[in-house]
DSSP file (Angstrom, degrees, kcal/mol; ACC not computed):
  #  RESIDUE AA STRUCTURE BP1 BP2  ACC     N-H-->O    O-->H-N    N-H-->O    O-->H-N    TCO  KAPPA ALPHA  PHI   PSI    X-CA   Y-CA   Z-CA
    1    1 A X              0   0    0      0, 0.0     2,-0.1     0, 0.0     0, 0.0   0.000 360.0 360.0 360.0 124.9   44.4  -94.7  161.2
    2    2 A X        +     0   0    0     58,-0.1    15,-2.4    14,-0.0    16,-0.3  -0.451 360.0 171.8 -78.0 150.3   44.8  -95.6  157.5
    3    3 A X  E     -A   16   0A   0     13,-0.3     2,-0.3    -2,-0.1    61,-0.3  -0.993  34.8-113.0-156.8 153.4   47.8  -94.7  155.6
    4    4 A X  E     -A   15   0A   0     11,-2.5    11,-3.0    -2,-0.3     2,-0.4  -0.686  36.4-166.4 -84.7 140.4   49.5  -95.2  152.3
    5    5 A X  E     +A   14   0A   0     59,-0.7     2,-0.3    -2,-0.3     9,-0.2  -0.990  14.4 164.7-133.1 135.0   52.8  -97.0  152.6
    6    6 A X  E     -A   13   0A   0      7,-2.4     7,-3.4    -2,-0.4     2,-0.4  -0.993  28.1-127.5-146.5 155.8   55.6  -97.5  150.1
    7    7 A X  E     -A   12   0A   0     -2,-0.3     5,-0.2     5,-0.2     2,-0.2  -0.841  23.2-176.6-106.7 134.5   59.2  -98.7  150.4
    8    8 A X  E >   -A   11   0A   0      3,-3.6     3,-1.0    -2,-0.4    -2,-0.0  -0.623  47.1 -86.5-115.8 178.6   62.2  -96.8  149.0
    9    9 A X  T 3  S+     0   0    0      1,-0.3     3,-0.1    -2,-0.2    -2,-0.0   0.858 127.1  38.3 -55.5 -40.2   65.8  -97.7  149.0
   10   10 A X  T 3  S-     0   0    0      1,-0.2     2,-0.3     0, 0.0    -1,-0.3   0.457 126.9 -63.7 -95.9  -1.2   66.5  -96.3  152.4
   11   11 A X  E <   -A    8   0A   0     -3,-1.0    -3,-3.6     2,-0.0     2,-0.3  -0.967  69.1 -36.0 151.7-167.8   63.3  -97.4  154.1
   12   12 A X  E     -A    7   0A   0     -2,-0.3     2,-0.5    -5,-0.2    -5,-0.2  -0.668  37.1-154.7 -95.3 143.1   59.6  -97.1  154.4
   13   13 A X  E     -A    6   0A   0     -7,-3.4    -7,-2.4    -2,-0.3     2,-0.5  -0.981  10.9-171.7-116.6 125.1   57.5  -94.0  153.8
   14   14 A X  E     -A    5   0A   0     -2,-0.5     2,-0.5    -9,-0.2    -9,-0.2  -0.972   2.0-170.3-118.3 127.1   54.1  -93.9  155.5
   15   15 A X  E     -A    4   0A   0    -11,-3.0   -11,-2.5    -2,-0.5    -2,-0.0  -0.963  20.9-131.1-121.4 116.7   51.7  -91.1  154.7
   16   16 A X  E >>  -A    3   0A   0     -2,-0.5     4,-1.7   -13,-0.2     3,-0.7  -0.294  14.9-126.3 -63.1 143.9   48.6  -90.7  156.8
   17   17 A X  H 3> S+     0   0    0    -15,-2.4     4,-2.6     1,-0.2     5,-0.2   0.814 112.2  63.0 -58.3 -29.6   45.2  -90.4  155.1
   18   18 A X  H 3> S+     0   0    0    -16,-0.3     4,-2.1     2,-0.2    -1,-0.2   0.859 101.2  49.9 -64.4 -35.4   44.8  -87.2  157.2
   19   19 A X  H <> S+     0   0    0     -3,-0.7     4,-2.2     2,-0.2    -2,-0.2   0.929 111.6  47.4 -68.1 -45.5   47.8  -85.6  155.5
   20   20 A X  H  X S+     0   0    0     -4,-1.7     4,-2.5     1,-0.2    -2,-0.2   0.913 112.3  50.8 -60.5 -42.7   46.4  -86.5  152.0
   21   21 A X  H  X S+     0   0    0     -4,-2.6     4,-2.6     1,-0.2    -1,-0.2   0.884 108.3  51.8 -63.7 -39.5   43.0  -85.1  153.1
   22   22 A X  H  X S+     0   0    0     -4,-2.1     4,-2.4     2,-0.2    -1,-0.2   0.913 110.6  47.9 -64.7 -42.4   44.6  -81.8  154.4
   23   23 A X  H  X S+     0   0    0     -4,-2.2     4,-2.4     1,-0.2    -2,-0.2   0.948 114.0  46.9 -61.2 -48.4   46.4  -81.3  151.0
   24   24 A X  H  X S+     0   0    0     -4,-2.5     4,-2.4     1,-0.2    -2,-0.2   0.877 111.6  51.7 -62.3 -38.4   43.2  -82.0  149.1
   25   25 A X  H  X S+     0   0    0     -4,-2.6     4,-2.0     2,-0.2    -1,-0.2   0.921 110.8  46.5 -65.2 -44.8   41.2  -79.7  151.4
   26   26 A X  H  X S+     0   0    0     -4,-2.4     4,-0.8     1,-0.2    -2,-0.2   0.918 113.5  49.5 -62.9 -43.4   43.7  -76.8  150.9
   27   27 A X  H >< S+     0   0    0     -4,-2.4     3,-0.9     1,-0.2     4,-0.5   0.923 109.9  51.2 -60.8 -45.5   43.7  -77.3  147.2
   28   28 A X  H >< S+     0   0    0     -4,-2.4     3,-1.4     1,-0.3    -1,-0.2   0.890 104.7  55.8 -63.0 -40.6   39.9  -77.4  147.0
   29   29 A X  H 3< S+     0   0    0     -4,-2.0    -1,-0.3     1,-0.3    -2,-0.2   0.719 102.4  58.5 -65.5 -19.8   39.5  -74.1  148.9
   30   30 A X  T << S+     0   0    0     -3,-0.9     2,-0.3    -4,-0.8    -1,-0.3   0.621  83.4 103.8 -82.2 -13.3   41.8  -72.4  146.3
   31   31 A X  S X  S-     0   0    0     -3,-1.4     3,-1.8    -4,-0.5     2,-0.2  -0.537  79.0-116.9 -77.9 129.4   39.5  -73.3  143.4
   32   32 A X  T 3  S+     0   0    0     -2,-0.3     3,-0.1     1,-0.2    55,-0.1  -0.438 101.0  32.3 -62.4 131.5   37.3  -70.5  142.0
   33   33 A X  T 3  S+     0   0    0      1,-0.3    43,-3.0    -2,-0.2     2,-0.7   0.142  85.0 116.9 106.5 -18.3   33.7  -71.4  142.5
   34   34 A X  E <   -B   75   0B   0     -3,-1.8    -1,-0.3    41,-0.2    41,-0.2  -0.751  37.0-179.8 -85.1 116.6   34.1  -73.3  145.8
   35   35 A X  E     -     0   0B   0     39,-2.6     2,-0.3    -2,-0.7    92,-0.2   0.876  62.1 -35.5 -80.8 -40.1   32.2  -71.5  148.5
   36   36 A X  E     -B   74   0B   0     38,-1.6    38,-2.8    90,-0.0     2,-0.3  -0.972  58.8 -97.9-169.3 171.6   33.0  -73.9  151.3
   37   37 A X  E     -B   73   0B   0     -2,-0.3     2,-0.6    36,-0.2    36,-0.3  -0.805  30.2-138.1-103.1 150.4   33.6  -77.5  152.2
   38   38 A X        +     0   0    0     34,-2.8    34,-0.2    -2,-0.3     2,-0.2  -0.937  29.3 173.2-114.7 115.6   30.8  -79.6  153.8
   39   39 A X        -     0   0    0     -2,-0.6    17,-0.1     1,-0.2     2,-0.1  -0.496  25.5-109.2-112.1-178.2   31.9  -81.9  156.6
   40   40 A X     >  -     0   0    0     -2,-0.2     4,-1.8     4,-0.0    -1,-0.2  -0.059  52.5 -68.8 -95.8-161.4   30.2  -84.1  159.1
   41   41 A X  H  > S+     0   0    0      1,-0.2     4,-2.3     2,-0.2     5,-0.2   0.894 130.0  53.4 -61.3 -44.4   29.6  -83.9  162.9
   42   42 A X  H  > S+     0   0    0      1,-0.2     4,-2.4     2,-0.2    -1,-0.2   0.903 107.7  51.6 -60.9 -41.6   33.3  -84.3  163.8
   43   43 A X  H  > S+     0   0    0      1,-0.2     4,-1.9     2,-0.2    -1,-0.2   0.908 109.8  50.1 -61.0 -41.8   34.2  -81.4  161.5
   44   44 A X  H  X S+     0   0    0     -4,-1.8     4,-2.0     2,-0.2    -2,-0.2   0.897 110.0  49.3 -63.5 -41.7   31.6  -79.2  163.1
   45   45 A X  H  X S+     0   0    0     -4,-2.3     4,-1.9     1,-0.2    -1,-0.2   0.909 108.0  54.7 -64.2 -42.3   32.9  -80.1  166.6
   46   46 A X  H  <>S+     0   0    0     -4,-2.4     5,-2.1     1,-0.2    -1,-0.2   0.908 110.7  45.5 -57.7 -43.2   36.5  -79.4  165.6
   47   47 A X  H ><5S+     0   0    0     -4,-1.9     3,-1.5     1,-0.2    -1,-0.2   0.863 107.5  57.7 -70.3 -35.0   35.5  -75.9  164.4
   48   48 A X  H 3<5S+     0   0    0     -4,-2.0    -1,-0.2     1,-0.3    -2,-0.2   0.881 103.9  52.4 -62.4 -37.7   33.4  -75.2  167.6
   49   49 A X  T 3<5S-     0   0    0     -4,-1.9    -1,-0.3    -5,-0.1    -2,-0.2   0.397 124.8-104.6 -83.1   6.2   36.5  -75.8  169.7
   50   50 A X  T < 5S+     0   0    0     -3,-1.5     2,-0.4     1,-0.3    -3,-0.2   0.589  77.1 128.7  91.4  10.5   38.4  -73.3  167.6
   51   51 A X      < -     0   0    0     -5,-2.1     2,-0.4     2,-0.0    -1,-0.3  -0.826  57.4-125.6-101.4 140.0   40.6  -75.5  165.5
   52   52 A X        -     0   0    0     -2,-0.4     2,-0.8    78,-0.1     3,-0.1  -0.689  18.6-149.9 -79.7 129.6   40.8  -75.1  161.7
   53   53 A X    >   -     0   0    0     -2,-0.4     3,-1.5     1,-0.2    -6,-0.0  -0.858  13.5-175.2-104.3 101.3   40.1  -78.5  160.0
   54   54 A X  T 3  S+     0   0    0     -2,-0.8    -1,-0.2     1,-0.3    -2,-0.0   0.718  84.2  53.9 -67.8 -21.0   42.0  -78.5  156.8
   55   55 A X  T >  S+     0   0    0    -30,-0.1     3,-2.4    -3,-0.1    -1,-0.3   0.275  75.1 143.6 -97.5  10.2   40.5  -81.8  155.8
   56   56 A X  T <  S+     0   0    0     -3,-1.5   -18,-0.1     1,-0.3   -17,-0.1  -0.266  76.0   8.0 -54.7 128.6   36.8  -80.7  156.3
   57   57 A X  T 3  S+     0   0    0      1,-0.2    15,-2.8   -20,-0.2     2,-0.4   0.492 105.2 114.2  80.3   3.4   34.6  -82.4  153.7
   58   58 A X  E <   -C   71   0B   0     -3,-2.4     2,-0.4    13,-0.2    -1,-0.2  -0.913  41.3-174.4-112.6 133.1   37.4  -84.6  152.4
   59   59 A X  E     -C   70   0B   0     11,-2.4    11,-2.9    -2,-0.4     2,-0.4  -0.987   7.4-163.7-123.2 136.6   37.5  -88.4  152.7
   60   60 A X  E     -C   69   0B   0     -2,-0.4     2,-0.5     9,-0.2     9,-0.2  -0.968   9.1-169.8-123.9 134.3   40.5  -90.5  151.7
   61   61 A X  E     -C   68   0B   0      7,-2.6     7,-2.5    -2,-0.4     2,-0.3  -0.992  16.9-170.7-119.5 124.0   40.7  -94.3  151.0
   62   62 A X  E     +C   67   0B   0     -2,-0.5     2,-0.3     5,-0.2     5,-0.2  -0.874  19.4 179.2-120.2 151.0   44.2  -95.6  150.6
   63   63 A X  E >   -C   66   0B   0      3,-2.7     3,-2.4    -2,-0.3     2,-0.4  -0.830  69.3 -58.0-148.1 102.6   45.6  -99.0  149.5
   64   64 A X  T 3  S-     0   0    0    -61,-0.3   -59,-0.7    -2,-0.3   -58,-0.0  -0.467 124.0 -14.6  57.8-113.0   49.4  -99.2  149.4
   65   65 A X  T 3  S+     0   0    0     -2,-0.4    38,-3.2   -61,-0.2     2,-0.4   0.429 120.2  91.5 -99.8   0.5   50.3  -96.3  147.0
   66   66 A X  E <   -Cd  63 103B   0     -3,-2.4    -3,-2.7    36,-0.2     2,-0.4  -0.800  52.4-176.9-100.2 136.4   46.8  -95.8  145.5
   67   67 A X  E     -Cd  62 104B   0     36,-2.4    38,-2.3    -2,-0.4    39,-1.0  -0.979  15.4-159.9-131.6 146.4   44.4  -93.3  147.0
   68   68 A X  E     -Cd  61 106B   0     -7,-2.5    -7,-2.6    -2,-0.4     2,-0.4  -0.986  16.8-159.2-119.9 135.0   40.8  -92.3  146.1
   69   69 A X  E     -Cd  60 107B   0     37,-2.6    39,-3.0    -2,-0.4     2,-0.5  -0.949   8.8-162.9-123.1 133.3   39.6  -88.9  147.4
   70   70 A X  E     -Cd  59 108B   0    -11,-2.9   -11,-2.4    -2,-0.4     2,-0.5  -0.963   8.2-165.7-112.5 129.2   36.0  -87.7  147.9
   71   71 A X  E     -Cd  58 109B   0     37,-3.0    39,-3.4    -2,-0.5     2,-0.7  -0.969   5.6-160.2-118.5 122.8   35.4  -83.9  148.2
   72   72 A X  E     + d   0 110B   0    -15,-2.8   -34,-2.8    -2,-0.5     2,-0.3  -0.898  26.5 175.9-102.5 113.5   32.1  -82.6  149.5
   73   73 A X  E     -Bd  37 111B   0     37,-2.6    39,-2.6    -2,-0.7    40,-0.8  -0.789  35.8-142.0-122.4 158.9   31.7  -79.0  148.4
   74   74 A X  E     -Bd  36 113B   0    -38,-2.8   -39,-2.6    -2,-0.3   -38,-1.6  -0.989  32.3-148.9-111.3 126.4   29.3  -76.1  148.5
   75   75 A X  E     -Bd  34 114B   0     38,-2.4    40,-3.3    -2,-0.5     2,-0.2  -0.672  17.1-106.3-100.2 151.1   29.5  -74.2  145.2
   76   76 A X  E >   - d   0 115B   0    -43,-3.0     3,-1.8    -2,-0.3    40,-0.1  -0.537  42.0-104.7 -71.4 136.6   28.9  -70.5  144.6
   77   77 A X  T 3  S+     0   0    0     38,-2.3     3,-0.1     1,-0.2    -1,-0.1  -0.401 107.1  28.7 -58.9 133.7   25.6  -69.7  142.9
   78   78 A X  T 3  S+     0   0    0      1,-0.4     2,-0.3    -2,-0.1    -1,-0.2   0.226  92.9 114.2  98.3 -14.2   26.3  -68.8  139.2
   79   79 A X  S <  S-     0   0    0     -3,-1.8     2,-0.5   -46,-0.1    -1,-0.4  -0.663  75.5-105.2 -90.7 149.1   29.4  -71.0  138.8
   80   80 A X     >  -     0   0    0     -2,-0.3     4,-2.8     1,-0.2     5,-0.3  -0.592  22.1-154.0 -75.4 118.2   29.4  -74.0  136.4
   81   81 A X  H  > S+     0   0    0     -2,-0.5     4,-2.7     1,-0.2     5,-0.2   0.930  94.5  48.5 -60.3 -47.4   29.3  -77.2  138.4
   82   82 A X  H  > S+     0   0    0      1,-0.2     4,-2.3     2,-0.2    -1,-0.2   0.912 114.4  46.4 -60.3 -40.2   31.0  -79.3  135.7
   83   83 A X  H  > S+     0   0    0      2,-0.2     4,-2.3     1,-0.2    -2,-0.2   0.937 115.1  44.8 -67.5 -46.9   33.8  -76.7  135.3
   84   84 A X  H  X S+     0   0    0     -4,-2.8     4,-2.4     2,-0.2    -2,-0.2   0.921 114.3  50.1 -63.1 -43.8   34.4  -76.3  139.0
   85   85 A X  H  X S+     0   0    0     -4,-2.7     4,-2.7    -5,-0.3    -1,-0.2   0.911 109.8  50.8 -61.7 -43.4   34.3  -80.1  139.5
   86   86 A X  H  X S+     0   0    0     -4,-2.3     4,-2.5    -5,-0.2     5,-0.2   0.926 110.6  49.1 -58.4 -46.3   36.8  -80.6  136.7
   87   87 A X  H  X S+     0   0    0     -4,-2.3     4,-2.5     1,-0.2     5,-0.2   0.902 111.5  49.4 -61.6 -42.0   39.1  -78.0  138.2
   88   88 A X  H  X S+     0   0    0     -4,-2.4     4,-2.8     2,-0.2     5,-0.3   0.946 111.5  48.8 -61.7 -48.7   38.9  -79.7  141.6
   89   89 A X  H  X S+     0   0    0     -4,-2.7     4,-2.2     1,-0.2     5,-0.2   0.929 115.0  43.5 -59.6 -47.5   39.6  -83.1  140.2
   90   90 A X  H  X S+     0   0    0     -4,-2.5     4,-2.7     2,-0.2    -1,-0.2   0.928 116.3  46.3 -64.2 -45.5   42.6  -82.1  138.2
   91   91 A X  H  X S+     0   0    0     -4,-2.5     4,-2.7    -5,-0.2     5,-0.3   0.909 113.6  47.5 -68.5 -42.7   44.1  -79.9  140.9
   92   92 A X  H  X S+     0   0    0     -4,-2.8     4,-2.7    -5,-0.2     5,-0.4   0.958 114.5  47.1 -61.7 -49.4   43.7  -82.5  143.7
   93   93 A X  H  X S+     0   0    0     -4,-2.2     4,-2.0    -5,-0.3     5,-0.3   0.942 115.8  45.3 -57.2 -49.3   45.2  -85.2  141.6
   94   94 A X  H  X S+     0   0    0     -4,-2.7     4,-2.4    -5,-0.2    -1,-0.2   0.943 117.7  41.2 -60.4 -51.3   48.1  -83.1  140.5
   95   95 A X  H  X S+     0   0    0     -4,-2.7     4,-2.8     2,-0.2     5,-0.3   0.896 114.3  49.5 -71.5 -40.7   49.0  -81.7  143.9
   96   96 A X  H  X S+     0   0    0     -4,-2.7     4,-1.9    -5,-0.3     6,-0.6   0.934 115.4  44.7 -64.0 -43.7   48.5  -84.9  145.9
   97   97 A X  H  X S+     0   0    0     -4,-2.0     4,-1.9    -5,-0.4    -2,-0.2   0.916 115.1  49.3 -64.6 -41.5   50.7  -86.8  143.5
   98   98 A X  H  < S+     0   0    0     -4,-2.4    -2,-0.2    -5,-0.3    -1,-0.2   0.923 118.8  36.2 -63.0 -46.3   53.3  -84.1  143.4
   99   99 A X  H  < S+     0   0    0     -4,-2.8    -1,-0.2    -5,-0.1    -2,-0.2   0.708 130.8  26.6 -85.0 -20.7   53.6  -83.7  147.2
  100  100 A X  H  < S-     0   0    0     -4,-1.9    -3,-0.2    -5,-0.3    -2,-0.2   0.669  87.7-129.7-116.1 -21.9   53.2  -87.3  148.2
  101  101 A X     <  +     0   0    0     -4,-1.9    -4,-0.2    -5,-0.5    -3,-0.1   0.522  64.3 135.2  79.1   4.3   54.4  -89.5  145.4
  102  102 A X        -     0   0    0     -6,-0.6     2,-0.7     1,-0.0    -1,-0.3  -0.417  60.9-114.7 -82.9 162.2   51.1  -91.5  145.7
  103  103 A X  E     -d   66   0B   0    -38,-3.2   -36,-2.4    -2,-0.1     2,-0.8  -0.881  21.4-150.8 -99.5 113.8   48.9  -92.5  142.8
  104  104 A X  E     +d   67   0B   0     -2,-0.7   -36,-0.2   -38,-0.2     3,-0.1  -0.764  17.9 177.2 -86.3 110.6   45.5  -90.8  142.8
  105  105 A X  E     +     0   0B   0    -38,-2.3     2,-0.3    -2,-0.8   -37,-0.2   0.639  64.3   6.8 -89.9 -16.1   43.2  -93.3  141.1
  106  106 A X  E     -d   68   0B   0    -39,-1.0   -37,-2.6     2,-0.0     2,-0.4  -0.941  47.4-165.0-166.1 143.5   40.0  -91.2  141.6
  107  107 A X  E     -d   69   0B   0     -2,-0.3     2,-0.5   -39,-0.2   -37,-0.2  -0.951  18.1-166.8-129.9 111.6   38.7  -87.9  142.8
  108  108 A X  E     -d   70   0B   0    -39,-3.0   -37,-3.0    -2,-0.4     2,-0.5  -0.874   4.7-156.9-103.0 124.4   35.0  -87.8  143.4
  109  109 A X  E     -d   71   0B   0     -2,-0.5     2,-0.6   -39,-0.2   -37,-0.2  -0.887   5.1-167.7-104.9 126.1   33.3  -84.4  143.8
  110  110 A X  E     -d   72   0B   0    -39,-3.4   -37,-2.6    -2,-0.5     2,-0.9  -0.944   9.4-154.9-114.3 110.7   30.0  -84.3  145.6
  111  111 A X  E     +d   73   0B   0     -2,-0.6   -37,-0.2   -39,-0.2   -39,-0.1  -0.765  22.8 168.3 -85.9 107.8   28.2  -81.0  145.3
  112  112 A X  E     +     0   0B   0    -39,-2.6     2,-0.3    -2,-0.9   -38,-0.2   0.414  57.2   4.4-105.2  -0.6   26.1  -80.9  148.5
  113  113 A X  E     -d   74   0B   0    -40,-0.8   -38,-2.4     2,-0.0     2,-0.4  -0.987  58.1-127.9-171.8 166.7   24.9  -77.3  148.5
  114  114 A X  E     -d   75   0B   0     -2,-0.3     2,-0.5   -40,-0.2   -38,-0.2  -0.991  23.0-135.9-128.7 136.6   24.8  -74.0  146.7
  115  115 A X  E     -d   76   0B   0    -40,-3.3   -38,-2.3    -2,-0.4     2,-0.1  -0.777  17.3-130.3 -96.1 129.9   25.8  -70.7  148.3
  116  116 A X     >  -     0   0    0     -2,-0.5     4,-3.0   -40,-0.1     5,-0.2  -0.398  33.9-100.8 -72.6 156.1   23.6  -67.7  147.7
  117  117 A X  H  > S+     0   0    0      1,-0.2     4,-1.4     2,-0.2    -1,-0.1   0.858 121.5  40.9 -50.1 -48.4   25.4  -64.5  146.6
  118  118 A X  H  > S+     0   0    0      1,-0.2     4,-1.6     2,-0.2    -1,-0.2   0.909 116.6  50.1 -67.5 -40.9   25.5  -62.7  150.0
  119  119 A X  H  > S+     0   0    0      1,-0.2     4,-2.5     2,-0.2    -2,-0.2   0.871 105.6  58.3 -62.4 -36.9   26.4  -66.0  151.7
  120  120 A X  H  X S+     0   0    0     -4,-3.0     4,-2.4     1,-0.2    -1,-0.2   0.878 102.8  52.7 -62.4 -38.8   29.1  -66.5  149.2
  121  121 A X  H  X S+     0   0    0     -4,-1.4     4,-2.0    -5,-0.2    -1,-0.2   0.930 111.1  46.2 -62.6 -44.9   30.8  -63.3  150.2
  122  122 A X  H  X S+     0   0    0     -4,-1.6     4,-2.0     1,-0.2    -2,-0.2   0.901 114.1  48.0 -64.4 -40.9   30.8  -64.2  153.8
  123  123 A X  H  X S+     0   0    0     -4,-2.5     4,-2.7     2,-0.2    -1,-0.2   0.855 108.1  55.1 -70.1 -33.7   32.2  -67.7  153.0
  124  124 A X  H  X S+     0   0    0     -4,-2.4     4,-2.5     2,-0.2    -1,-0.2   0.921 108.7  48.2 -62.5 -43.2   34.9  -66.3  150.8
  125  125 A X  H  X S+     0   0    0     -4,-2.0     4,-2.0     2,-0.2    -2,-0.2   0.907 112.8  48.3 -63.1 -41.7   36.1  -64.1  153.7
  126  126 A X  H  X S+     0   0    0     -4,-2.0     4,-2.2     2,-0.2    -2,-0.2   0.901 111.2  50.8 -64.1 -41.7   36.0  -67.1  156.0
  127  127 A X  H  X S+     0   0    0     -4,-2.7     4,-2.5     1,-0.2    -2,-0.2   0.911 109.7  49.5 -62.1 -43.8   37.9  -69.2  153.4
  128  128 A X  H  X S+     0   0    0     -4,-2.5     4,-2.4     1,-0.2    -1,-0.2   0.874 109.2  52.7 -64.9 -37.0   40.6  -66.5  153.0
  129  129 A X  H  X S+     0   0    0     -4,-2.0     4,-2.6     2,-0.2    -1,-0.2   0.919 109.5  49.3 -62.4 -43.4   40.9  -66.3  156.8
  130  130 A X  H  X S+     0   0    0     -4,-2.2     4,-1.9     2,-0.2    -2,-0.2   0.936 112.9  46.0 -61.5 -47.5   41.5  -70.1  156.9
  131  131 A X  H  X S+     0   0    0     -4,-2.5     4,-2.1     1,-0.2    -1,-0.2   0.884 112.6  51.1 -64.2 -38.0   44.1  -69.9  154.2
  132  132 A X  H  X S+     0   0    0     -4,-2.4     4,-2.4     2,-0.2    -1,-0.2   0.903 107.8  52.8 -65.0 -41.4   45.8  -67.0  155.9
  133  133 A X  H  X S+     0   0    0     -4,-2.6     4,-1.6     1,-0.2    -1,-0.2   0.894 109.5  49.6 -59.7 -40.5   45.9  -68.9  159.2
  134  134 A X  H  X S+     0   0    0     -4,-1.9     4,-0.8     1,-0.2    -2,-0.2   0.918 110.3  49.7 -65.4 -43.7   47.6  -71.8  157.4
  135  135 A X  H >< S+     0   0    0     -4,-2.1     3,-0.6     1,-0.2    -2,-0.2   0.896 111.1  49.8 -62.3 -40.8   50.2  -69.5  155.8
  136  136 A X  H 3< S+     0   0    0     -4,-2.4    -1,-0.2     1,-0.2    -2,-0.2   0.803 110.1  50.0 -70.5 -28.8   51.0  -67.9  159.2
  137  137 A X  H 3<        0   0    0     -4,-1.6    -1,-0.2     1,-0.2    -2,-0.2   0.569 360.0 360.0 -87.6  -8.1   51.4  -71.2  161.0
  138  138 A X    <<        0   0    0     -4,-0.8    -1,-0.2    -3,-0.6    -2,-0.2   0.446 360.0 360.0-102.2 360.0   53.8  -72.6  158.4
């Protein structure tokens, strides 16, 4: 498991790429225009067994204190791809740096699908359920 590592006065801090991915995933789901995250086979299996995968659609590459994040999203039909992507990039960079102290050197947004209006309503409800589950477990 890859992780970012840095040394402070009192010792070493190690932050798993999975933690960075979870932060980025939560942030991305909060952005207006994001219908859903698009993950791979492992993400699908995780959901089938009933676990919420906060890092779905997020890939993190770390090197010491520098991280690069890739977000694979499905956007709502009618929303501006450049505007939504800009918001995702800024918010992920800001929040990951704020919560981890790591340096985000890049946030790459991959729009892999578009959600139709009715589908968007269902995905919004699912997204809100996921965020509510996270709030209740913390």
